[in-house]
PDB file of N, CA, C and O in Angstrom, chain B, residues numbered from 101:
ATOM      1  N   UNK B 101       0.851  -1.181   0.000  1.00  0.00           N
ATOM      2  CA  UNK B 101       0.000   0.000   0.000  1.00  0.00           C
ATOM      3  C   UNK B 101       0.888   1.232   0.000  1.00  0.00           C
ATOM      4  O   UNK B 101       1.816   1.318   0.804  1.00  0.00           O
ATOM      5  N   UNK B 102       0.629   2.177  -0.874  1.00  0.00           N
ATOM      6  CA  UNK B 102       1.477   3.347  -1.052  1.00  0.00           C
ATOM      7  C   UNK B 102       1.585   4.180   0.209  1.00  0.00           C
ATOM      8  O   UNK B 102       2.667   4.689   0.504  1.00  0.00           O
ATOM      9  N   UNK B 103       0.521   4.338   0.958  1.00  0.00           N
ATOM     10  CA  UNK B 103       0.555   5.199   2.133  1.00  0.00           C
ATOM     11  C   UNK B 103       1.349   4.596   3.283  1.00  0.00           C
ATOM     12  O   UNK B 103       1.592   5.283   4.275  1.00  0.00           O
ATOM     13  N   UNK B 104       1.767   3.321   3.185  1.00  0.00           N
ATOM     14  CA  UNK B 104       2.544   2.686   4.237  1.00  0.00           C
ATOM     15  C   UNK B 104       4.043   2.786   3.977  1.00  0.00           C
ATOM     16  O   UNK B 104       4.837   2.270   4.764  1.00  0.00           O
ATOM     17  N   UNK B 105       4.445   3.442   2.883  1.00  0.00           N
ATOM     18  CA  UNK B 105       5.861   3.581   2.573  1.00  0.00           C
ATOM     19  C   UNK B 105       6.537   4.445   3.624  1.00  0.00           C
ATOM     20  O   UNK B 105       5.987   5.468   4.034  1.00  0.00           O
ATOM     21  N   UNK B 106       7.739   4.039   4.071  1.00  0.00           N
ATOM     22  CA  UNK B 106       8.447   4.884   5.030  1.00  0.00           C
ATOM     23  C   UNK B 106       8.890   6.191   4.391  1.00  0.00           C
ATOM     24  O   UNK B 106       9.464   6.199   3.302  1.00  0.00           O
ATOM     25  N   UNK B 107       8.620   7.293   5.075  1.00  0.00           N
ATOM     26  CA  UNK B 107       8.986   8.629   4.597  1.00  0.00           C
ATOM     27  C   UNK B 107       9.881   9.274   5.648  1.00  0.00           C
ATOM     28  O   UNK B 107       9.524   9.334   6.825  1.00  0.00           O
ATOM     29  N   UNK B 108      11.053   9.757   5.216  1.00  0.00           N
ATOM     30  CA  UNK B 108      11.980  10.436   6.114  1.00  0.00           C
ATOM     31  C   UNK B 108      12.287  11.806   5.535  1.00  0.00           C
ATOM     32  O   UNK B 108      12.630  11.936   4.361  1.00  0.00           O
ATOM     33  N   UNK B 109      12.158  12.829   6.379  1.00  0.00           N
ATOM     34  CA  UNK B 109      12.535  14.193   5.997  1.00  0.00           C
ATOM     35  C   UNK B 109      13.743  14.547   6.865  1.00  0.00           C
ATOM     36  O   UNK B 109      13.661  14.570   8.093  1.00  0.00           O
ATOM     37  N   UNK B 110      14.858  14.819   6.201  1.00  0.00           N
ATOM     38  CA  UNK B 110      16.120  15.062   6.890  1.00  0.00           C
ATOM     39  C   UNK B 110      16.244  16.508   7.358  1.00  0.00           C
ATOM     40  O   UNK B 110      15.484  17.372   6.920  1.00  0.00           O
ATOM     41  N   UNK B 111      17.205  16.774   8.251  1.00  0.00           N
ATOM     42  CA  UNK B 111      17.374  18.139   8.766  1.00  0.00           C
ATOM     43  C   UNK B 111      17.647  19.144   7.646  1.00  0.00           C
ATOM     44  O   UNK B 111      18.159  18.778   6.588  1.00  0.00           O
ATOM     45  N   UNK B 112      17.309  20.394   7.881  1.00  0.00           N
ATOM     46  CA  UNK B 112      17.557  21.432   6.872  1.00  0.00           C
ATOM     47  C   UNK B 112      19.055  21.608   6.623  1.00  0.00           C
ATOM     48  O   UNK B 112      19.864  21.529   7.547  1.00  0.00           O
ATOM     49  N   UNK B 113      19.410  21.848   5.359  1.00  0.00           N
ATOM     50  CA  UNK B 113      20.798  22.147   5.032  1.00  0.00           C
ATOM     51  C   UNK B 113      21.016  23.657   5.117  1.00  0.00           C
ATOM     52  O   UNK B 113      20.129  24.398   5.538  1.00  0.00           O
ATOM     53  N   UNK B 114      22.202  24.102   4.713  1.00  0.00           N
ATOM     54  CA  UNK B 114      22.539  25.522   4.838  1.00  0.00           C
ATOM     55  C   UNK B 114      21.652  26.428   3.997  1.00  0.00           C
ATOM     56  O   UNK B 114      21.559  27.625   4.268  1.00  0.00           O
ATOM     57  N   UNK B 115      20.994  25.871   2.974  1.00  0.00           N
ATOM     58  CA  UNK B 115      20.087  26.650   2.127  1.00  0.00           C
ATOM     59  C   UNK B 115      18.623  26.552   2.571  1.00  0.00           C
ATOM     60  O   UNK B 115      17.749  27.166   1.959  1.00  0.00           O
ATOM     61  N   UNK B 116      18.355  25.789   3.625  1.00  0.00           N
ATOM     62  CA  UNK B 116      16.988  25.621   4.095  1.00  0.00           C
ATOM     63  C   UNK B 116      16.248  24.487   3.415  1.00  0.00           C
ATOM     64  O   UNK B 116      15.053  24.307   3.648  1.00  0.00           O
ATOM     65  N   UNK B 117      16.931  23.717   2.577  1.00  0.00           N
ATOM     66  CA  UNK B 117      16.308  22.570   1.925  1.00  0.00           C
ATOM     67  C   UNK B 117      16.423  21.324   2.786  1.00  0.00           C
ATOM     68  O   UNK B 117      17.384  21.164   3.539  1.00  0.00           O
ATOM     69  N   UNK B 118      15.449  20.452   2.671  1.00  0.00           N
ATOM     70  CA  UNK B 118      15.457  19.198   3.425  1.00  0.00           C
ATOM     71  C   UNK B 118      15.310  18.042   2.447  1.00  0.00           C
ATOM     72  O   UNK B 118      14.376  18.016   1.647  1.00  0.00           O
ATOM     73  N   UNK B 119      16.242  17.075   2.511  1.00  0.00           N
ATOM     74  CA  UNK B 119      16.129  15.894   1.663  1.00  0.00           C
ATOM     75  C   UNK B 119      14.906  15.090   2.086  1.00  0.00           C
ATOM     76  O   UNK B 119      14.573  15.005   3.268  1.00  0.00           O
ATOM     77  N   UNK B 120      14.253  14.508   1.101  1.00  0.00           N
ATOM     78  CA  UNK B 120      13.067  13.700   1.353  1.00  0.00           C
ATOM     79  C   UNK B 120      13.320  12.310   0.780  1.00  0.00           C
ATOM     80  O   UNK B 120      13.630  12.158  -0.402  1.00  0.00           O
ATOM     81  N   UNK B 121      13.183  11.295   1.640  1.00  0.00           N
ATOM     82  CA  UNK B 121      13.372   9.910   1.224  1.00  0.00           C
ATOM     83  C   UNK B 121      12.054   9.172   1.403  1.00  0.00           C
ATOM     84  O   UNK B 121      11.422   9.253   2.456  1.00  0.00           O
ATOM     85  N   UNK B 122      11.648   8.454   0.368  1.00  0.00           N
ATOM     86  CA  UNK B 122      10.429   7.657   0.422  1.00  0.00           C
ATOM     87  C   UNK B 122      10.790   6.238   0.018  1.00  0.00           C
ATOM     88  O   UNK B 122      11.332   6.012  -1.064  1.00  0.00           O
ATOM     89  N   UNK B 123      10.491   5.290   0.883  1.00  0.00           N
ATOM     90  CA  UNK B 123      10.738   3.876   0.608  1.00  0.00           C
ATOM     91  C   UNK B 123      12.194   3.635   0.204  1.00  0.00           C
ATOM     92  O   UNK B 123      12.474   2.851  -0.703  1.00  0.00           O
ATOM     93  N   UNK B 124      13.121   4.321   0.891  1.00  0.00           N
ATOM     94  CA  UNK B 124      14.545   4.125   0.666  1.00  0.00           C
ATOM     95  C   UNK B 124      15.154   4.929  -0.461  1.00  0.00           C
ATOM     96  O   UNK B 124      16.366   4.863  -0.667  1.00  0.00           O
ATOM     97  N   UNK B 125      14.361   5.685  -1.197  1.00  0.00           N
ATOM     98  CA  UNK B 125      14.857   6.449  -2.337  1.00  0.00           C
ATOM     99  C   UNK B 125      14.755   7.947  -2.053  1.00  0.00           C
ATOM    100  O   UNK B 125      13.696   8.444  -1.670  1.00  0.00           O
ATOM    101  N   UNK B 126      15.879   8.666  -2.247  1.00  0.00           N
ATOM    102  CA  UNK B 126      15.860  10.118  -2.102  1.00  0.00           C
ATOM    103  C   UNK B 126      15.120  10.705  -3.303  1.00  0.00           C
ATOM    104  O   UNK B 126      15.503  10.472  -4.449  1.00  0.00           O
ATOM    105  N   UNK B 127      14.051  11.472  -3.032  1.00  0.00           N
ATOM    106  CA  UNK B 127      13.256  12.054  -4.112  1.00  0.00           C
ATOM    107  C   UNK B 127      13.680  13.471  -4.461  1.00  0.00           C
ATOM    108  O   UNK B 127      13.364  13.964  -5.543  1.00  0.00           O
ATOM    109  N   UNK B 128      14.395  14.129  -3.554  1.00  0.00           N
ATOM    110  CA  UNK B 128      14.844  15.485  -3.831  1.00  0.00           C
ATOM    111  C   UNK B 128      14.913  16.306  -2.560  1.00  0.00           C
ATOM    112  O   UNK B 128      14.796  15.781  -1.453  1.00  0.00           O
ATOM    113  N   UNK B 129      15.105  17.606  -2.739  1.00  0.00           N
ATOM    114  CA  UNK B 129      15.137  18.542  -1.615  1.00  0.00           C
ATOM    115  C   UNK B 129      13.864  19.364  -1.619  1.00  0.00           C
ATOM    116  O   UNK B 129      13.434  19.884  -2.649  1.00  0.00           O
ATOM    117  N   UNK B 130      13.282  19.466  -0.454  1.00  0.00           N
ATOM    118  CA  UNK B 130      12.069  20.259  -0.284  1.00  0.00           C
ATOM    119  C   UNK B 130      12.416  21.550   0.451  1.00  0.00           C
ATOM    120  O   UNK B 130      13.290  21.577   1.317  1.00  0.00           O
ATOM    121  N   UNK B 131      11.709  22.616   0.084  1.00  0.00           N
ATOM    122  CA  UNK B 131      11.900  23.906   0.737  1.00  0.00           C
ATOM    123  C   UNK B 131      10.668  24.353   1.509  1.00  0.00           C
ATOM    124  O   UNK B 131      10.672  25.400   2.156  1.00  0.00           O
ATOM    125  N   UNK B 132       9.609  23.544   1.434  1.00  0.00           N
ATOM    126  CA  UNK B 132       8.401  23.810   2.217  1.00  0.00           C
ATOM    127  C   UNK B 132       7.515  22.565   2.168  1.00  0.00           C
ATOM    128  O   UNK B 132       7.846  21.578   1.512  1.00  0.00           O
ATOM    129  N   UNK B 133       6.397  22.630   2.867  1.00  0.00           N
ATOM    130  CA  UNK B 133       5.485  21.481   2.942  1.00  0.00           C
ATOM    131  C   UNK B 133       4.881  21.137   1.585  1.00  0.00           C
ATOM    132  O   UNK B 133       4.611  19.969   1.306  1.00  0.00           O
ATOM    133  N   UNK B 134       4.668  22.144   0.740  1.00  0.00           N
ATOM    134  CA  UNK B 134       4.127  21.878  -0.602  1.00  0.00           C
ATOM    135  C   UNK B 134       5.061  20.992  -1.402  1.00  0.00           C
ATOM    136  O   UNK B 134       4.616  20.085  -2.105  1.00  0.00           O
ATOM    137  N   UNK B 135       6.365  21.252  -1.294  1.00  0.00           N
ATOM    138  CA  UNK B 135       7.338  20.424  -2.008  1.00  0.00           C
ATOM    139  C   UNK B 135       7.266  18.973  -1.549  1.00  0.00           C
ATOM    140  O   UNK B 135       7.280  18.053  -2.367  1.00  0.00           O
ATOM    141  N   UNK B 136       7.189  18.776  -0.241  1.00  0.00           N
ATOM    142  CA  UNK B 136       7.103  17.407   0.272  1.00  0.00           C
ATOM    143  C   UNK B 136       5.823  16.745  -0.216  1.00  0.00           C
ATOM    144  O   UNK B 136       5.841  15.584  -0.624  1.00  0.00           O
ATOM    145  N   UNK B 137       4.715  17.471  -0.176  1.00  0.00           N
ATOM    146  CA  UNK B 137       3.454  16.935  -0.683  1.00  0.00           C
ATOM    147  C   UNK B 137       3.559  16.503  -2.130  1.00  0.00           C
ATOM    148  O   UNK B 137       3.035  15.453  -2.504  1.00  0.00           O
ATOM    149  N   UNK B 138       4.230  17.298  -2.949  1.00  0.00           N
ATOM    150  CA  UNK B 138       4.397  16.952  -4.363  1.00  0.00           C
ATOM    151  C   UNK B 138       5.239  15.687  -4.523  1.00  0.00           C
ATOM    152  O   UNK B 138       4.902  14.817  -5.327  1.00  0.00           O
ATOM    153  N   UNK B 139       6.323  15.578  -3.769  1.00  0.00           N
ATOM    154  CA  UNK B 139       7.129  14.355  -3.822  1.00  0.00           C
ATOM    155  C   UNK B 139       6.286  13.134  -3.453  1.00  0.00           C
ATOM    156  O   UNK B 139       6.375  12.091  -4.101  1.00  0.00           O
ATOM    157  N   UNK B 140       5.475  13.270  -2.419  1.00  0.00           N
ATOM    158  CA  UNK B 140       4.655  12.139  -1.969  1.00  0.00           C
ATOM    159  C   UNK B 140       3.579  11.793  -2.992  1.00  0.00           C
ATOM    160  O   UNK B 140       3.296  10.615  -3.211  1.00  0.00           O
ATOM    161  N   UNK B 141       2.982  12.791  -3.617  1.00  0.00           N
ATOM    162  CA  UNK B 141       1.990  12.509  -4.676  1.00  0.00           C
ATOM    163  C   UNK B 141       2.640  11.748  -5.829  1.00  0.00           C
ATOM    164  O   UNK B 141       2.055  10.806  -6.365  1.00  0.00           O
ATOM    165  N   UNK B 142       3.841  12.155  -6.206  1.00  0.00           N
ATOM    166  CA  UNK B 142       4.556  11.455  -7.281  1.00  0.00           C
ATOM    167  C   UNK B 142       4.899  10.024  -6.878  1.00  0.00           C
ATOM    168  O   UNK B 142       5.031   9.146  -7.730  1.00  0.00           O
ATOM    169  N   UNK B 143       5.042   9.797  -5.574  1.00  0.00           N
ATOM    170  CA  UNK B 143       5.348   8.455  -5.072  1.00  0.00           C
ATOM    171  C   UNK B 143       4.087   7.616  -4.895  1.00  0.00           C
ATOM    172  O   UNK B 143       4.176   6.441  -4.538  1.00  0.00           O
ATOM    173  N   UNK B 144       2.909   8.204  -5.140  1.00  0.00           N
ATOM    174  CA  UNK B 144       1.670   7.443  -5.088  1.00  0.00           C
ATOM    175  C   UNK B 144       0.769   7.719  -3.902  1.00  0.00           C
ATOM    176  O   UNK B 144      -0.259   7.061  -3.746  1.00  0.00           O
ATOM    177  N   UNK B 145       1.130   8.677  -3.062  1.00  0.00           N
ATOM    178  CA  UNK B 145       0.282   9.041  -1.922  1.00  0.00           C
ATOM    179  C   UNK B 145      -0.568  10.230  -2.371  1.00  0.00           C
ATOM    180  O   UNK B 145      -0.171  11.384  -2.208  1.00  0.00           O
ATOM    181  N   UNK B 146      -1.724   9.942  -2.930  1.00  0.00           N
ATOM    182  CA  UNK B 146      -2.533  10.945  -3.619  1.00  0.00           C
ATOM    183  C   UNK B 146      -3.057  12.056  -2.720  1.00  0.00           C
ATOM    184  O   UNK B 146      -3.211  13.187  -3.183  1.00  0.00           O
ATOM    185  N   UNK B 147      -3.334  11.772  -1.452  1.00  0.00           N
ATOM    186  CA  UNK B 147      -3.926  12.779  -0.567  1.00  0.00           C
ATOM    187  C   UNK B 147      -2.878  13.612   0.173  1.00  0.00           C
ATOM    188  O   UNK B 147      -3.192  14.214   1.200  1.00  0.00           O
ATOM    189  N   UNK B 148      -1.657  13.660  -0.320  1.00  0.00           N
ATOM    190  CA  UNK B 148      -0.557  14.333   0.373  1.00  0.00           C
ATOM    191  C   UNK B 148      -0.550  15.837   0.099  1.00  0.00           C
ATOM    192  O   UNK B 148       0.206  16.320  -0.744  1.00  0.00           O
ATOM    193  N   UNK B 149      -1.391  16.560   0.812  1.00  0.00           N
ATOM    194  CA  UNK B 149      -1.347  18.015   0.738  1.00  0.00           C
ATOM    195  C   UNK B 149      -0.559  18.534   1.948  1.00  0.00           C
ATOM    196  O   UNK B 149      -0.012  17.736   2.709  1.00  0.00           O
ATOM    197  N   UNK B 150      -0.495  19.845   2.133  1.00  0.00           N
ATOM    198  CA  UNK B 150       0.284  20.426   3.226  1.00  0.00           C
ATOM    199  C   UNK B 150      -0.197  19.959   4.594  1.00  0.00           C
ATOM    200  O   UNK B 150       0.622  19.714   5.480  1.00  0.00           O
ATOM    201  N   UNK B 151      -1.495  19.833   4.782  1.00  0.00           N
ATOM    202  CA  UNK B 151      -2.036  19.376   6.059  1.00  0.00           C
ATOM    203  C   UNK B 151      -1.634  17.927   6.327  1.00  0.00           C
ATOM    204  O   UNK B 151      -1.228  17.584   7.437  1.00  0.00           O
ATOM    205  N   UNK B 152      -1.750  17.084   5.309  1.00  0.00           N
ATOM    206  CA  UNK B 152      -1.336  15.680   5.438  1.00  0.00           C
ATOM    207  C   UNK B 152       0.129  15.605   5.846  1.00  0.00           C
ATOM    208  O   UNK B 152       0.485  14.875   6.771  1.00  0.00           O
ATOM    209  N   UNK B 153       0.980  16.365   5.152  1.00  0.00           N
ATOM    210  CA  UNK B 153       2.412  16.329   5.429  1.00  0.00           C
ATOM    211  C   UNK B 153       2.693  16.762   6.868  1.00  0.00           C
ATOM    212  O   UNK B 153       3.489  16.123   7.556  1.00  0.00           O
ATOM    213  N   UNK B 154       2.061  17.820   7.325  1.00  0.00           N
ATOM    214  CA  UNK B 154       2.313  18.347   8.662  1.00  0.00           C
ATOM    215  C   UNK B 154       1.820  17.426   9.765  1.00  0.00           C
ATOM    216  O   UNK B 154       2.375  17.436  10.864  1.00  0.00           O
ATOM    217  N   UNK B 155       0.778  16.621   9.494  1.00  0.00           N
ATOM    218  CA  UNK B 155       0.147  15.837  10.548  1.00  0.00           C
ATOM    219  C   UNK B 155       0.376  14.336  10.469  1.00  0.00           C
ATOM    220  O   UNK B 155       0.058  13.623  11.421  1.00  0.00           O
ATOM    221  N   UNK B 156       0.918  13.833   9.365  1.00  0.00           N
ATOM    222  CA  UNK B 156       1.030  12.398   9.170  1.00  0.00           C
ATOM    223  C   UNK B 156       2.016  11.749  10.138  1.00  0.00           C
ATOM    224  O   UNK B 156       3.151  12.204  10.280  1.00  0.00           O
ATOM    225  N   UNK B 157       1.577  10.694  10.793  1.00  0.00           N
ATOM    226  CA  UNK B 157       2.441   9.918  11.676  1.00  0.00           C
ATOM    227  C   UNK B 157       3.372   9.017  10.869  1.00  0.00           C
ATOM    228  O   UNK B 157       4.286   8.418  11.434  1.00  0.00           O
ATOM    229  N   UNK B 158       3.156   8.911   9.559  1.00  0.00           N
ATOM    230  CA  UNK B 158       4.003   8.082   8.704  1.00  0.00           C
ATOM    231  C   UNK B 158       5.301   8.771   8.321  1.00  0.00           C
ATOM    232  O   UNK B 158       6.208   8.136   7.783  1.00  0.00           O
ATOM    233  N   UNK B 159       5.397  10.077   8.597  1.00  0.00           N
ATOM    234  CA  UNK B 159       6.595  10.831   8.223  1.00  0.00           C
ATOM    235  C   UNK B 159       7.497  10.966   9.437  1.00  0.00           C
ATOM    236  O   UNK B 159       7.072  11.422  10.498  1.00  0.00           O
ATOM    237  N   UNK B 160       8.757  10.559   9.261  1.00  0.00           N
ATOM    238  CA  UNK B 160       9.765  10.711  10.303  1.00  0.00           C
ATOM    239  C   UNK B 160      10.525  12.006  10.030  1.00  0.00           C
ATOM    240  O   UNK B 160      11.211  12.138   9.016  1.00  0.00           O
ATOM    241  N   UNK B 161      10.393  12.942  10.939  1.00  0.00           N
ATOM    242  CA  UNK B 161      11.058  14.238  10.804  1.00  0.00           C
ATOM    243  C   UNK B 161      12.361  14.201  11.589  1.00  0.00           C
ATOM    244  O   UNK B 161      12.350  13.983  12.800  1.00  0.00           O
ATOM    245  N   UNK B 162      13.471  14.410  10.916  1.00  0.00           N
ATOM    246  CA  UNK B 162      14.770  14.432  11.578  1.00  0.00           C
ATOM    247  C   UNK B 162      15.297  15.863  11.606  1.00  0.00           C
ATOM    248  O   UNK B 162      15.256  16.570  10.600  1.00  0.00           O
ATOM    249  N   UNK B 163      15.787  16.277  12.760  1.00  0.00           N
ATOM    250  CA  UNK B 163      16.352  17.621  12.863  1.00  0.00           C
ATOM    251  C   UNK B 163      15.309  18.724  12.925  1.00  0.00           C
ATOM    252  O   UNK B 163      15.581  19.859  12.532  1.00  0.00           O
ATOM    253  N   UNK B 164      14.130  18.404  13.409  1.00  0.00           N
ATOM    254  CA  UNK B 164      13.054  19.382  13.527  1.00  0.00           C
ATOM    255  C   UNK B 164      11.820  18.940  12.779  1.00  0.00           C
ATOM    256  O   UNK B 164      11.907  18.175  11.818  1.00  0.00           O
ATOM    257  N   UNK B 165      10.684  19.414  13.213  1.00  0.00           N
ATOM    258  CA  UNK B 165       9.412  19.028  12.633  1.00  0.00           C
ATOM    259  C   UNK B 165       9.054  19.804  11.385  1.00  0.00           C
ATOM    260  O   UNK B 165       9.918  20.426  10.767  1.00  0.00           O
ATOM    261  N   UNK B 166       7.778  19.773  11.006  1.00  0.00           N
ATOM    262  CA  UNK B 166       7.342  20.367   9.754  1.00  0.00           C
ATOM    263  C   UNK B 166       7.457  21.892   9.685  1.00  0.00           C
ATOM    264  O   UNK B 166       7.301  22.471   8.610  1.00  0.00           O
ATOM    265  N   UNK B 167       7.723  22.539  10.802  1.00  0.00           N
ATOM    266  CA  UNK B 167       7.883  23.995  10.787  1.00  0.00           C
ATOM    267  C   UNK B 167       9.333  24.435  10.812  1.00  0.00           C
ATOM    268  O   UNK B 167       9.609  25.630  10.915  1.00  0.00           O
ATOM    269  N   UNK B 168      10.277  23.490  10.718  1.00  0.00           N
ATOM    270  CA  UNK B 168      11.699  23.796  10.794  1.00  0.00           C
ATOM    271  C   UNK B 168      12.310  23.783   9.402  1.00  0.00           C
ATOM    272  O   UNK B 168      12.368  22.736   8.757  1.00  0.00           O
ATOM    273  N   UNK B 169      12.763  24.933   8.937  1.00  0.00           N
ATOM    274  CA  UNK B 169      13.341  25.055   7.585  1.00  0.00           C
ATOM    275  C   UNK B 169      14.666  25.797   7.585  1.00  0.00           C
ATOM    276  O   UNK B 169      15.173  26.137   6.516  1.00  0.00           O
ATOM    277  N   UNK B 170      15.236  26.055   8.736  1.00  0.00           N
ATOM    278  CA  UNK B 170      16.566  26.657   8.811  1.00  0.00           C
ATOM    279  C   UNK B 170      17.452  25.742   9.647  1.00  0.00           C
ATOM    280  O   UNK B 170      16.972  25.082  10.569  1.00  0.00           O
ATOM    281  N   UNK B 171      18.749  25.702   9.327  1.00  0.00           N
ATOM    282  CA  UNK B 171      19.664  24.811  10.077  1.00  0.00           C
ATOM    283  C   UNK B 171      19.847  25.250  11.519  1.00  0.00           C
ATOM    284  O   UNK B 171      20.580  24.608  12.271  1.00  0.00           O
TER     285      UNK B 171
END
């Protein structure tokens, strides 16, 4: 099931971007919740909007939660 894929958002880098890994694959760097939602939609999680990203227990946030975008 697509929504059960492990999602990891890494700590912000010096530019404020956070790497996003889904099911073991790095999908890119996100600069806000919309970016993460887009990565997740491309990975098959259709309902991944900003609210989903901020509240989902399936996302492991490293180095700060969904409101942390600076190192």
